[in-house]
VOGU-3710 file (C-alpha; in Angstrom, 3 decimals, decimal comma):
1> mrthycgeln> 0,000/0,000/0,000  2,927/2,391/0,560  6,287/3,105/-0,981  8,006/4,661/2,039  7,717/5,145/5,776  6,975/8,729/6,796  10,118/9,167/8,878  12,544/8,005/6,201  11,892/10,836/3,739  14,509/13,577/3,347
11> srhegeevvl> 15,946/15,966/0,770  17,301/13,049/-1,307  13,684/12,166/-2,163  12,827/15,588/-3,640  10,752/15,247/-6,789  9,785/11,603/-6,102  6,208/10,372/-6,131  5,507/8,568/-2,836  2,638/6,734/-1,190  2,428/6,985/2,603
21> cgwvhrrrdh> 0,173/5,367/5,209  -0,244/6,375/8,818  -2,149/8,260/11,486  -2,989/11,953/11,646  -0,738/13,336/14,353  -2,006/16,879/13,860  -4,143/18,795/11,349  -3,886/22,543/10,738  -5,979/24,720/8,441  -4,025/27,833/7,397
31> ggvifvdlrd> -6,299/30,003/5,328  -7,396/27,479/2,760  -4,297/25,261/2,849  -4,493/22,179/5,073  -1,375/20,795/6,723  -1,430/17,230/8,041  1,408/15,797/10,105  1,271/12,134/9,163  2,796/9,667/11,636  3,908/6,063/11,426
41> rdglvqvvld> 6,401/4,048/13,443  9,362/5,730/11,729  8,362/9,322/12,418  6,438/12,330/11,093  6,206/14,089/7,747  4,240/17,183/6,800  1,648/16,744/4,059  0,309/19,860/2,310  -3,153/19,734/0,697  -4,135/22,585/-1,645
51> pdraevfara> -7,728/23,524/-2,564  -6,986/23,263/-6,299  -7,749/19,535/-6,012  -11,298/19,997/-4,797  -12,209/16,369/-4,152  -8,986/15,622/-2,277  -9,269/18,874/-0,328  -12,855/18,065/0,697  -11,708/14,744/2,144  -8,852/16,519/3,933
61> eqvrseyvlk> -11,359/18,846/5,594  -12,971/15,798/7,222  -9,707/14,588/8,712  -9,157/14,712/12,479  -6,535/13,427/14,908  -5,799/9,683/14,709  -7,636/9,142/11,426  -5,858/6,505/9,367  -4,861/7,836/5,942  -3,281/6,764/2,706
71> vsgrvrarpr> -1,633/9,734/0,973  -0,133/9,875/-2,509  2,016/12,877/-3,268  5,253/14,466/-4,416  8,201/15,261/-2,147  9,369/18,859/-2,335  11,629/21,193/-0,376  9,924/23,312/2,240  9,730/27,035/1,441  12,509/29,204/2,857
81> gtvnpdlptg> 11,912/30,054/6,505  9,678/27,046/7,181  12,366/24,388/7,649  11,968/22,557/10,986  15,474/21,644/12,274  13,999/19,614/15,145  12,334/17,150/12,778  14,315/14,565/10,774  11,970/15,235/7,827  11,973/18,975/8,514
91> eievlgldld> 13,651/20,008/5,246  10,908/18,587/3,044  7,149/18,198/2,796  4,798/16,120/0,679  2,391/17,848/-1,690  -0,759/15,723/-1,405  -2,095/14,593/-4,792  -4,566/12,045/-3,469  -5,910/11,101/-0,038  -7,922/8,130/1,149
101> ilnpsetppi> -9,446/7,933/4,624  -8,819/4,300/5,500  -10,494/4,611/8,877  -11,869/7,490/10,955  -11,257/7,751/14,696  -13,286/8,829/17,653  -11,702/11,530/19,786  -9,031/9,560/21,671  -9,043/9,683/25,491  -5,279/10,248/25,345
111> qldehgievs> -3,855/13,180/23,409  -0,932/11,801/21,452  0,851/14,870/20,143  3,533/16,766/22,064  0,939/19,198/23,384  -0,921/16,455/25,210  -1,306/16,805/28,955  -0,009/14,169/31,347  -2,560/11,437/31,923  -2,744/8,820/34,650
121> eelrlryryl> -0,978/5,522/34,195  -4,337/3,823/34,726  -5,729/5,550/31,637  -2,582/4,761/29,656  -2,826/1,062/30,518  -6,556/0,888/29,825  -5,996/2,327/26,328  -2,572/0,803/25,853  -2,987/0,486/22,066  -3,277/4,273/21,953
131> dlrrpemqar> -0,493/4,854/24,459  1,820/2,708/22,319  1,294/5,045/19,370  3,222/7,756/21,205  6,699/8,208/19,681  8,519/7,757/22,996  6,773/4,441/23,634  7,498/3,215/20,116  11,132/4,258/20,512  11,420/2,197/23,694
141> lrtrslvtrt> 9,994/-0,911/22,055  12,264/-0,423/19,048  15,224/-0,236/21,417  14,020/-3,384/23,124  13,881/-5,172/19,785  17,400/-3,982/18,948  18,636/-5,136/22,358  17,290/-8,658/21,920  18,619/-8,866/18,356  22,083/-7,757/19,484
151> lrgfldahgf> 22,159/-10,192/22,406  21,078/-13,070/20,190  23,721/-12,188/17,615  26,499/-12,129/20,214  25,483/-15,410/21,823  24,973/-17,148/18,487  28,472/-16,061/17,462  29,896/-17,531/20,686  28,431/-20,985/20,234  25,327/-20,701/22,404
161> ldietpiltk> 22,202/-22,614/21,366  18,772/-20,987/21,655  16,621/-23,663/23,349  13,094/-23,301/24,716  12,071/-24,817/28,050  8,552/-25,695/29,284  6,021/-23,109/30,418  3,806/-25,731/32,074  5,978/-27,399/34,683  6,013/-28,628/38,273
171> stpegardyl> 5,641/-26,421/41,315  8,908/-26,310/43,256  8,072/-23,676/45,894  11,219/-21,777/46,763  11,117/-17,985/47,107  8,115/-16,294/45,477  4,728/-17,952/45,105  4,022/-19,947/41,954  1,214/-19,271/39,515  -0,708/-22,536/39,336
181> vpsrthpgef> -2,587/-23,978/36,356  -5,169/-26,738/37,026  -4,961/-29,832/34,849  -8,140/-31,072/33,185  -6,613/-34,429/32,274  -5,240/-35,011/35,767  -8,045/-33,868/38,094  -6,871/-32,358/41,356  -3,333/-31,797/40,074  -1,650/-28,612/38,900
191> falpqspqlf> 1,046/-27,308/36,641  3,057/-24,269/37,706  4,288/-21,450/35,503  8,092/-21,222/35,797  9,631/-18,589/38,050  12,735/-19,166/35,931  14,062/-21,977/33,713  16,638/-22,779/36,429  16,197/-26,543/36,722  15,668/-27,124/33,010
201> kqllmmsgld> 18,764/-25,196/31,992  20,797/-27,284/34,440  19,296/-30,397/32,890  20,352/-29,140/29,453  23,937/-29,027/30,705  23,549/-32,595/31,941  22,291/-33,410/28,452  25,579/-32,308/26,905  24,297/-29,160/25,157  27,255/-27,211/26,617
211> ryyqiarcfr> 26,093/-23,626/25,943  22,447/-22,604/26,190  20,521/-19,364/26,110  16,884/-18,367/25,966  14,917/-15,148/26,100  12,521/-16,641/28,605  9,164/-15,619/30,007  9,056/-16,010/33,793  6,196/-15,770/36,288  6,187/-14,861/39,979
221> dedlradrqp> 3,178/-14,239/42,186  4,684/-11,530/44,391  4,038/-7,996/45,543  4,877/-5,591/42,755  6,814/-2,338/42,435  8,338/-0,243/39,653  10,801/-2,915/38,526  8,640/-6,009/39,111  5,833/-7,608/37,121  3,985/-10,916/37,544
231> eftqldievs> 5,299/-11,937/34,127  8,641/-10,694/32,953  11,436/-11,560/30,544  14,975/-12,608/31,281  17,949/-13,555/29,175  18,766/-16,974/30,586  22,233/-18,475/30,079  23,993/-21,685/31,158  27,375/-23,166/30,261  29,367/-26,323/30,983
241> fldeealmgi> 33,082/-26,699/31,740  33,640/-22,989/32,418  34,449/-21,463/35,792  33,072/-18,122/36,972  36,040/-16,157/35,645  35,544/-17,435/32,105  31,763/-16,994/32,189  31,962/-13,472/33,606  34,469/-12,599/30,900  32,073/-13,686/28,150
251> megmirtlfr> 29,197/-11,797/29,772  31,291/-8,625/30,045  31,999/-8,869/26,340  28,299/-9,290/25,634  27,276/-6,232/27,672  30,077/-4,116/26,177  28,966/-5,152/22,682  25,353/-4,352/23,549  26,126/-0,822/24,740  28,492/-0,178/21,845
261> evqgvelpep> 25,942/-1,196/19,199  22,751/0,131/20,806  23,957/3,166/22,780  27,201/4,020/21,000  28,947/3,842/24,382  32,200/2,133/25,340  32,030/0,534/28,790  35,204/-0,044/30,839  37,300/-3,151/30,286  37,395/-5,005/32,579
271> fprltyaeam> 34,405/-4,170/34,747  35,394/-3,297/38,325  34,675/-5,833/41,073  33,732/-5,637/44,723  33,179/-8,397/47,210  29,784/-8,469/48,880  31,412/-7,604/52,199  33,191/-4,547/50,792  30,086/-3,332/48,957  28,052/-3,511/52,164
281> rrfgsdrpdl> 30,816/-1,858/54,194  31,361/1,076/51,839  27,904/1,568/50,368  25,389/-0,298/52,560  24,105/-2,150/49,503  25,024/-5,166/47,390  24,023/-3,177/44,303  25,839/0,128/44,868  25,439/3,044/42,498  29,026/4,007/41,724
291> rvplelvdva> 27,911/7,286/40,163  27,526/8,614/43,715  30,925/9,501/45,247  29,734/9,266/48,884  30,780/6,348/51,109  29,908/5,026/54,557  32,693/5,070/57,148  32,637/2,756/60,188  33,094/4,578/63,499  31,770/2,023/66,001
301> dvlggvdfkv> 35,220/1,406/67,483  35,561/5,031/68,617  31,983/5,387/69,888  31,551/2,252/71,960  32,564/4,036/75,163  30,746/7,362/74,741  28,032/8,475/77,129  25,379/8,366/74,419  23,534/5,057/74,243  22,150/5,815/70,756
311> faepardphg> 25,731/5,292/69,556  27,226/3,189/72,328  24,735/0,311/72,344  24,905/-0,561/68,620  28,654/0,075/68,714  29,041/-2,663/71,340  26,479/-5,005/69,746  28,094/-7,643/67,488  25,051/-7,336/65,197  25,036/-3,534/65,318
321> rvvalrlpgg> 26,729/-0,926/63,197  27,599/2,776/63,531  28,606/4,710/60,411  29,329/8,248/59,330  28,454/9,690/55,922  30,131/12,929/54,866  28,211/15,243/52,532  30,570/17,775/50,903  29,075/21,260/51,142  26,220/19,914/53,230
331> geltrkeieg> 26,660/22,545/55,896  24,269/24,731/53,936  21,366/22,329/54,526  18,547/23,902/56,532  16,962/22,357/59,600  13,879/21,626/57,483  15,954/19,803/54,869  17,692/17,741/57,538  14,312/16,869/59,032  13,208/15,723/55,576
341> ytqfvaiyga> 16,145/13,337/55,377  15,347/12,124/58,912  11,858/11,211/57,740  13,339/9,540/54,659  15,598/7,161/56,604  12,661/6,341/58,890  11,126/4,534/55,916  13,934/1,988/56,310  13,511/1,566/60,062  15,995/4,186/61,277
351> kglayikvna> 14,921/5,816/64,569  16,681/9,086/63,847  19,460/10,819/61,927  22,211/12,436/63,978  24,491/14,971/62,277  27,404/17,344/62,749  27,771/20,558/60,747  31,413/21,434/60,070  31,438/25,239/60,140  35,030/26,143/61,025
361> wneqgreglq> 36,916/23,029/62,113  40,213/24,116/60,567  40,438/27,296/62,661  38,298/26,632/65,720  38,409/22,866/66,186  35,552/21,552/68,319  34,092/25,048/68,680  33,715/25,228/64,924  31,266/22,298/64,912  27,505/22,485/65,326
371> spilkflpdq> 25,357/19,594/66,530  23,010/18,561/69,361  25,164/15,453/69,968  28,528/17,198/70,466  28,121/17,274/74,260  28,163/13,457/74,281  31,352/13,087/72,235  34,839/13,389/73,715  37,593/15,153/71,769  39,239/11,841/70,877
381> aidaimtrta> 36,061/10,540/69,230  35,513/13,799/67,345  39,108/13,842/66,100  38,772/10,259/64,857  35,475/10,999/63,072  36,847/14,090/61,373  39,999/12,255/60,275  38,236/9,162/58,938  35,606/11,098/57,014  38,158/13,653/55,724
391> asdgdliffg> 35,637/16,358/56,585  36,338/19,981/55,672  34,728/23,279/56,547  31,294/23,550/54,968  30,629/19,804/55,093  27,972/17,914/57,015  28,374/14,467/58,577  25,330/12,224/58,992  25,362/9,233/61,365  23,523/5,919/61,323
401> adqaqvvnes> 23,474/3,715/64,438  21,314/0,597/64,824  21,259/-3,052/63,859  23,535/-3,555/60,855  20,671/-4,324/58,482  18,796/-1,135/59,420  21,955/0,971/59,102  22,867/-0,542/55,747  19,402/-0,089/54,266  18,764/3,413/55,626
411> mgalrvrlgq> 22,217/4,929/55,121  22,687/3,169/51,780  19,422/4,706/50,580  20,341/8,110/52,065  23,653/8,008/50,192  21,844/7,650/46,863  19,160/10,204/47,765  21,801/12,792/48,678  23,633/12,094/45,437  20,454/12,754/43,459
421> drgllaagwy> 19,317/15,801/45,435  22,724/17,464/45,523  23,652/16,888/41,890  26,506/14,524/42,737  25,668/11,766/40,244  28,414/11,352/37,688  27,283/11,093/34,069  27,594/7,833/32,166  27,397/4,119/32,869  29,048/2,428/35,844
431> plwvvdfpmf> 28,976/-1,380/35,666  30,173/-3,468/38,614  30,525/-7,143/39,459  29,673/-8,055/43,060  31,169/-11,385/44,089  31,797/-13,576/47,142  28,241/-13,524/48,439  27,377/-15,371/51,644  25,998/-18,799/50,876  23,250/-18,584/53,519
441> erdansgrwm> 21,317/-16,109/55,656  19,182/-16,591/58,748  15,424/-16,226/58,476  14,456/-13,508/60,954  11,301/-15,320/62,080  12,180/-19,015/62,133  15,925/-18,731/62,648  16,521/-21,404/59,991  19,161/-21,051/57,328  17,973/-19,849/53,920
451> alhhpftapk> 19,836/-19,842/50,587  20,821/-16,250/49,784  20,445/-16,962/46,045  18,917/-20,409/45,465  19,678/-23,896/46,834  21,572/-25,004/43,707  24,339/-22,404/44,118  27,738/-23,980/44,751  29,857/-23,021/47,758  33,456/-22,031/47,247
461> dehlerlesd> 35,544/-25,206/47,150  37,610/-24,108/50,150  34,413/-23,526/52,162  32,863/-26,949/51,647  33,920/-28,075/55,100  32,033/-25,115/56,625  28,616/-26,273/55,394  27,857/-27,996/58,675  30,398/-26,460/61,057  30,058/-22,736/60,269
471> pgtclsrayd> 27,505/-22,069/57,518  27,299/-18,358/58,343  30,848/-17,812/57,033  30,449/-20,022/53,968  30,809/-18,033/50,729  29,196/-18,999/47,442  30,396/-18,973/43,849  27,733/-16,401/42,982  28,095/-13,135/41,074  25,785/-10,219/40,322
481> lvlngteigg> 26,190/-7,584/37,623  25,122/-4,107/38,756  24,659/-1,080/36,511  24,150/2,397/37,957  22,763/0,970/41,183  20,425/-1,573/39,564  21,075/-5,304/39,525  20,711/-6,301/35,881  21,968/-9,876/36,146  22,849/-12,547/38,640
491> gsirihrdav> 24,090/-16,087/38,560  26,392/-18,685/40,025  28,339/-21,827/39,478  25,970/-24,681/40,328  26,329/-27,703/42,557  27,108/-30,613/40,238  27,600/-33,402/42,795  24,649/-35,215/44,333  26,321/-35,539/47,747  26,985/-31,801/48,036
501> qrrvfdllai> 23,453/-30,958/46,909  22,005/-33,206/49,617  24,243/-31,569/52,263  22,894/-28,173/51,251  19,319/-29,431/51,371  19,955/-30,824/54,866  21,241/-27,452/56,062  18,190/-25,715/54,580  15,931/-28,151/56,469  14,691/-29,697/53,231
511> speqaedrfg> 14,131/-33,341/54,179  15,087/-36,172/51,822  11,378/-36,764/51,213  10,767/-33,099/50,404  13,849/-32,978/48,188  12,731/-36,057/46,301  9,205/-34,697/45,882  10,322/-31,262/44,657  13,600/-31,944/42,880  13,796/-35,712/42,445
521> fllkalrfgc> 14,362/-35,495/38,683  17,305/-33,121/39,215  18,875/-35,225/41,970  18,608/-38,296/39,782  20,243/-36,467/36,875  23,165/-35,461/39,119  24,013/-39,154/39,469  24,416/-39,713/35,723  27,613/-37,864/34,920  26,745/-34,217/35,556
531> pphggiafgl> 29,379/-31,777/34,233  30,574/-28,742/36,186  28,306/-25,921/35,048  27,029/-22,470/35,875  25,017/-19,657/34,452  23,469/-16,257/34,780  20,163/-14,544/34,068  19,753/-10,924/33,015  16,552/-8,989/33,660  15,783/-7,879/30,108
541> drlvmlmtga> 13,039/-5,493/31,197  15,300/-3,783/33,738  18,132/-3,540/31,248  15,959/-1,881/28,606  14,444/0,394/31,265  17,927/1,698/32,102  19,004/2,035/28,483  15,909/4,030/27,492  15,796/6,212/30,603  12,357/4,922/31,600
551> tsirdvmafp> 11,441/4,954/35,288  9,427/1,726/35,310  9,680/-1,578/33,494  6,004/-1,108/32,618  7,152/1,538/30,139  9,314/-0,930/28,204  6,724/-3,732/28,044  4,016/-3,707/25,403  1,174/-4,894/27,630  2,141/-4,787/31,321
561> ktqsaacllt> 0,051/-5,366/34,424  -0,721/-2,865/37,160  0,834/-3,005/40,633  -2,098/-5,188/41,668  -1,236/-7,678/38,882  -4,274/-6,752/36,772  -4,551/-5,995/33,053  -6,765/-2,937/32,632  -6,850/-3,421/28,863  -8,430/-6,888/28,922
571> dapasvdeaq> -9,879/-6,811/32,458  -7,812/-9,828/33,458  -7,908/-11,700/35,745  -11,595/-12,441/35,309  -14,096/-15,004/36,464  -14,915/-18,048/34,345  -18,210/-19,841/33,962  -19,299/-22,788/36,065  -18,912/-25,251/33,190  -15,192/-24,484/32,855
581> lkelglrirt> -14,673/-24,863/36,591  -16,559/-28,156/36,647  -14,453/-29,509/33,781  -11,344/-28,737/35,839  -12,793/-30,188/39,025  -12,719/-26,793/40,763  -15,175/-24,906/42,915  -14,940/-21,302/44,116  -15,207/-20,906/47,879  -16,848/-17,665/48,916
591> kg> -15,136/-15,722/51,680  -16,788/-15,691/55,072
//
């Protein structure tokens, strides 16, 4: 029906006869001449319709926003003084010789041109097919397509096989809740939608496939937020006979290639690395944003003996932590601004936010400091704090003191918030590998050991003997890739020996009967010559969100769900009729 896309026309096409199809982005009537900005997925072009073609002009007078048109015309240069430098097609226009209205449109509930007012996300999701017409949304989906094409090309070139794994599988509850699918042919039994292809990709390694990848749909029934959805997409990867160093090297190459080809950006080589312990110590987070130059400084050792229990008690508690965070130039913060940050850290469980303003330390020493807590701090403690934080006149020092988890979460978040508010974020992309994660963590309620990643993660070889004797110090062969403070990928070398896997299950209080019921097929496969193997999964939605500058993964998915896991477009989930339920052997129980 058409010869060109609207956005591809330029001065090289002058004099050519073209046929275009698209939507009316805007219509303007300028004293008898009608201008139509015609839009398709490639961009906009201005179409001029003169009254000397009466029949065509009459149809043009009927045109309104979002009408679907077919336009035949001739490309010509725009008159002097009317060139639009902000538009790729701004040097030319199309003189309309014929116009067909392929379909009219009602007045859309969402205004799609650049003059449109902001509308609620609820309205955008309810009329998603209109929202997706907006150029910024189309650009994001085009970037997503380019990202997946680039990733596939890299992996194909490095010997990886694209293999699909089942969507209907067995429920192996571990972590988030499963989405369950009742079976008609096996009454009373259920499939589960996969939270990830984890077990199947390990089985592929046991099958001798050596290098696997898949752009996989995954499903998790969990509480949602900006970077979570009940169904999401990950780039899933598994390899045999490679250790973590080799696998991380390949993945670095893949991400560097991706940013070079999609963003035109060269990422560092190699990516920097931090151990989990160092990341938590310096930044309070295992996914630190390295664009922010601020760091946490431990000061518990100099505050354990002060006459101020807010500091002294956590300083003496083996599970407590006391840190200082220097904000350069922060002395200009007002009391109201400091109170705002106090309320911010309270979100993360902090009971308060102590501070010291450094007004004139260089000349006046202690007298040049300003803080309600100074009377509790001896000179020795103040000297140590000032030295360790490298504070200068005009700075402000914030303090966090509580259980280590509260301090890490609150002060880690404050660090990023201050970086954003104070314009301290460096420009560009800052990738980081975080390695040497703990193998296990204690559940706060039950006190039982839980796998920090998942129960198939291998411990470091030198820590195998700690599995039973000292599991809290056992480190895993896991690795996460962080980009600008967002975890974009995580993986590990897997357990490939049946005996080690059973030891881990024992520690996690998974009985032999439970292990056999949930993972029997995997345990059996481990006994038939399982190769050493490992892998990684990248959150494709998160990655595209970062690359496009979107603030939510919903803005890089064609048809996302709301935060309550509902689809406003289709009104899903929805009830089904009694006949369908009866066929599945199900009955709805009314509450109460």
